[in-house]
C-alpha positions in Angstrom: 344.1 131.3 251.7 347.4 132.2 250.0 349.1 135.6 250.1 351.1 136.1 246.9 353.9 138.8 246.0 354.7 139.1 242.4 353.2 135.9 241.5 355.1 133.9 244.3 353.2 132.5 247.2 354.7 133.7 250.5 352.4 132.0 253.0 349.1 130.4 253.3 346.7 129.3 256.0 346.1 125.6 256.6 343.4 123.9 258.7 344.9 122.6 261.9 344.9 118.7 262.1 343.9 118.8 265.8 342.2 121.5 267.7 342.9 122.2 271.4 339.7 122.4 273.2 341.5 124.1 276.2 342.8 126.9 274.0 339.6 127.3 272.3 337.9 127.6 275.7 340.3 130.3 276.7 339.7 132.3 273.7 337.0 134.5 275.0 339.3 135.3 278.1 342.3 136.3 275.9 339.9 138.4 273.8 338.5 140.0 276.9 342.1 140.8 277.9 343.2 142.3 274.7 340.0 144.3 274.5 340.9 145.7 277.9 344.3 146.6 276.8 343.6 148.3 273.4 340.3 149.8 274.8 342.5 151.5 277.4 344.7 152.8 274.7 341.6 154.1 273.1 340.4 155.8 276.4 343.9 157.4 276.9 343.8 159.1 273.6 340.4 160.4 274.3 341.8 162.0 277.4 340.3 159.6 279.9 342.3 157.7 282.5 342.2 154.1 280.9 342.6 152.2 284.4 339.8 154.3 285.8 337.5 153.6 282.8 338.2 149.9 282.8 337.7 149.7 286.6 334.4 151.7 286.1 333.1 149.3 283.3 333.9 145.9 284.9 334.4 146.5 288.5 332.2 149.2 289.9 328.7 148.0 288.6 329.4 144.8 290.6 331.3 145.6 293.6 331.3 149.6 294.3 329.0 150.5 297.3 328.1 153.7 295.4 326.7 152.2 292.1 326.2 148.4 292.7 322.8 148.5 294.3 321.4 150.1 291.2 323.7 148.4 288.8 323.4 144.8 289.6 319.7 144.5 288.7 320.3 146.6 285.5 323.0 144.1 284.3 320.3 141.3 284.4 317.6 143.5 282.7 320.2 144.5 279.9 321.5 141.0 279.5 318.0 139.4 279.1 317.4 140.6 275.5 321.0 140.0 274.6 320.8 136.3 275.8 317.5 135.7 274.1 318.8 137.1 270.7 322.1 135.2 271.0 320.4 132.0 271.8 318.3 132.2 268.6 321.3 133.3 266.5 323.6 130.4 267.8 321.1 127.8 266.4 321.4 129.2 263.0 325.2 129.7 263.3 325.8 126.2 264.3 324.0 125.1 261.3 325.9 127.7 259.0 322.7 129.7 258.5 323.7 133.4 259.0 321.0 135.5 260.3 322.6 138.9 260.4 319.3 140.8 260.8 318.2 140.1 264.5 317.9 143.8 264.9 315.2 144.1 262.4 313.3 141.2 263.7 313.8 142.6 267.4 312.0 145.8 266.0 309.3 143.9 264.3 308.5 141.9 267.3 308.1 145.1 269.3 305.8 146.7 266.7 303.6 143.6 266.2 303.3 143.1 270.1 302.7 147.0 270.7 300.1 147.1 267.9 298.2 144.1 269.5 298.0 145.7 272.8 297.2 149.2 271.8 294.5 148.0 269.5 292.6 146.8 272.7 293.3 149.9 274.8 291.7 150.6 277.3 290.5 147.0 277.9 292.0 145.3 280.8 292.5 141.5 280.6 295.0 139.2 282.0 295.2 137.5 278.4 296.6 140.7 276.8 300.3 140.3 278.0 300.3 136.6 277.0 298.8 137.6 273.6 301.5 140.2 273.1 304.2 137.6 273.7 302.7 135.4 271.1 302.3 138.1 268.6 305.7 139.5 269.1 307.2 136.0 268.4 305.1 135.8 265.3 306.3 139.3 264.2 310.0 138.4 264.5 309.4 135.1 262.9 307.6 136.7 259.9 310.6 139.0 259.3 313.0 136.2 259.5 311.0 134.2 257.0 311.7 136.7 254.1 315.4 135.7 253.8 314.4 132.0 254.7 312.0 131.8 251.8 314.5 133.7 249.4 317.2 131.4 250.5 315.1 128.2 250.0 313.4 129.2 246.7 316.0 131.3 245.0 319.3 130.5 246.8 319.7 134.3 247.7 322.3 135.0 250.5 320.5 135.2 253.8 323.2 137.4 255.2 322.6 140.3 252.6 318.8 140.0 252.9 318.5 139.7 256.5 320.9 142.8 257.0 319.0 144.8 254.5 315.8 144.2 256.2 317.0 145.8 259.4 316.9 149.2 257.5 313.5 148.5 256.3 312.3 147.6 259.8 313.7 151.0 260.9 311.6 152.9 258.5 308.6 151.0 259.7 309.5 151.9 263.3 309.6 155.6 262.2 306.3 155.2 260.5 304.8 153.4 263.5 306.2 156.3 265.8 304.8 159.1 263.6 301.7 157.4 262.3 299.7 154.5 263.2 300.9 154.0 266.8 301.5 157.8 267.6 299.7 158.5 271.0 296.6 160.7 270.2 297.1 162.2 273.5 300.7 162.9 273.1 300.2 166.5 271.8 301.7 165.5 268.4 305.0 164.2 269.8 306.2 161.0 268.1 305.9 157.8 270.1 303.1 155.5 271.2 301.2 155.1 274.3 303.3 154.3 277.4 302.7 150.6 277.8 304.1 150.5 281.3 300.9 152.6 282.1 298.6 150.2 280.7 298.5 147.5 283.3 297.4 144.6 281.0 300.2 145.3 278.6 303.0 146.0 281.1 305.9 143.8 281.5 305.8 144.1 285.3 308.5 143.8 287.9 308.9 140.4 289.5 311.0 142.1 292.4 309.6 145.4 293.5 312.2 148.4 293.2 314.6 146.4 291.0 313.1 146.7 287.6 313.7 142.9 287.1 310.9 141.7 284.9 309.3 138.6 283.2 312.0 138.8 280.4 314.9 138.1 282.9 313.2 134.9 284.0 312.4 133.9 280.5 315.8 134.3 279.4 317.2 132.0 282.1 314.6 129.5 281.3 315.4 129.7 277.5 319.1 129.0 278.4 318.1 125.7 280.0 315.6 125.0 277.1 318.1 125.4 274.5 320.8 123.7 276.3 318.5 120.5 276.3 317.4 121.3 272.6 321.0 121.5 271.4 322.8 118.7 273.4 320.0 116.3 274.3 317.5 116.3 271.4 317.5 115.0 268.0 317.0 118.5 266.5 320.3 119.6 268.2 322.0 116.7 266.6 320.7 117.6 263.1 321.7 121.2 263.6 325.3 120.3 264.5 325.5 117.7 261.7 324.3 120.0 258.9 326.7 122.7 260.3 329.8 120.3 260.5 329.1 117.9 257.6 326.3 118.9 255.0 327.1 116.0 253.0 326.6 113.6 256.0 323.4 115.3 256.7 322.2 114.8 252.9 322.5 111.1 253.4 320.2 111.2 256.4 317.2 111.7 254.1 316.3 115.1 255.6 315.5 118.2 253.6 318.1 120.9 254.3 315.6 123.6 253.3 313.6 122.6 256.2 316.7 123.3 258.5 317.0 126.7 257.0 313.6 127.7 257.7 313.6 126.1 261.1 316.7 127.8 262.2 315.6 131.3 261.0 312.2 131.1 262.5 313.7 130.2 265.8 316.2 133.0 265.7 313.6 135.4 264.4 311.0 134.4 267.0 313.4 134.8 270.0 314.7 138.3 268.6 310.9 139.3 268.3 310.3 138.1 272.0 313.2 140.2 273.1 311.8 143.2 271.4 308.3 142.8 272.8 309.5 142.3 276.3 311.7 145.4 276.0 308.9 147.6 274.6 306.5 146.5 277.2 309.2 146.8 280.1 312.3 148.9 280.2 311.7 151.0 277.1 307.8 151.3 277.7 306.8 152.6 274.2 307.4 152.6 270.6 309.7 155.4 269.6 311.8 156.3 266.7 315.0 155.4 268.5 313.7 152.4 270.2 316.3 150.1 268.8 319.6 150.4 270.5 321.7 147.8 268.6 320.8 144.6 270.7 320.3 142.6 267.6 323.9 143.3 266.4 325.3 143.0 270.0 323.6 139.5 270.1 326.0 138.4 267.5 329.1 139.2 269.7 327.3 137.4 272.7 326.6 134.4 270.5 330.3 133.9 269.5 331.7 135.2 272.8 329.6 132.3 274.4 331.0 129.8 271.9 327.4 129.2 270.7 326.8 127.2 273.8 323.8 128.2 275.9 325.7 128.3 279.1 328.4 130.4 277.5 326.0 132.8 276.0 324.4 133.4 279.4 327.9 134.5 280.9 328.6 136.2 277.7 325.3 138.2 278.0 326.2 139.2 281.6 329.6 140.4 280.5 328.2 142.3 277.4 325.5 143.9 279.7 328.2 144.9 282.0 329.9 146.9 279.4 326.6 148.7 278.7 325.9 149.5 282.4 329.6 150.3 283.0 329.7 152.4 279.8 326.8 154.4 281.0 328.7 155.1 284.2 331.8 156.3 282.3 329.8 158.5 280.1 328.2 160.1 283.2 331.3 160.1 285.5 334.3 160.5 283.1 332.6 162.1 280.0 333.6 159.3 277.7 331.8 159.4 274.5 329.0 156.8 273.8 330.6 155.7 270.6 333.7 154.8 272.5 331.8 152.1 274.3 330.5 150.7 270.9 334.1 150.5 269.5 335.0 148.8 272.7 332.3 146.3 272.4 333.5 145.8 268.6 336.9 145.1 269.7 335.9 142.2 271.6 334.3 140.5 268.7 337.3 141.4 266.5 339.9 139.9 268.9 337.7 136.8 269.4 337.4 136.1 265.8 341.0 136.7 265.1 342.0 134.4 268.1 339.6 131.7 266.5 341.3 132.1 263.1 344.6 131.1 264.6 343.1 128.4 266.7 341.6 126.7 263.6 344.3 127.6 261.1 348.0 127.6 261.1 350.2 129.9 259.1 352.6 128.1 256.8 355.4 130.0 255.1 356.4 128.9 251.6 359.6 129.3 249.8 359.8 130.7 246.4 
């Protein structure tokens, strides 16, 4: 990249010959620190004490005697879908396959799973919830296959297609809430039956009184599974190879198109699983505003965790902390919800900016 002024190159970005693993590892910490600083400035201009807001976001949910008993389980509950989505996205990102539409796949997984369960209502069977999980994964995978097929067959940019499909999924969500999934006993109000009251379709608590459900346990198991997949399995080696050196991967004899389909299937399936677990658990039903942006936040979690399953786990906890702490600031300090979204966006901005200068150096040129 070269910046020019009146036809004369002033400076350019050059790749660094050697990358410091220590500096790269510290990137998320520096980014988090800068986010706190500039987020505090934002809170100040919104008329909120910045120190009180930062403390309430990052400290009170974990350590406060007033909030911690409620907040700690909630952090795990909100982290579960973020971790699942980020794990799936990290597989594609490592292979330079950019699925930006996890939000749409999250929605479709929820719709597919809820439709399966409600089509069997009021039948009670221990097989219904496992069936919902399978159908939810299929729903997310099908939605991810659309950009995959267009990429393989017509070389269409998967970023644009996956992103545009989010808005299509949102329209289908509205259609489901107002039409084919609307509760016939709901007095005409939009939204499906409450799945948490349909015992066989409910994502039940594992620990009574905490809200911690099967999704929390699955997210932890998936972290272990993907760590083995990416660092101890041949598929993980191929994913890293095609991401770092597509030419070397071509010499291996494998078809790159298979990798595109595989990565998008995995990311779509995990996003669909996250959506299903959310609609059968904390959300409880299909509504017009069911999606809360977890699919987009999962991108931040993936990069904050350095596309490493262990890092993604801790990044998911940190991002869930901003959700829970953000809710506290809205209630206690009257901080607007949009300010928390900007705060989360700052984290990704500073992380990517830091990575830019970790991987590239600025070289000034004389005229």
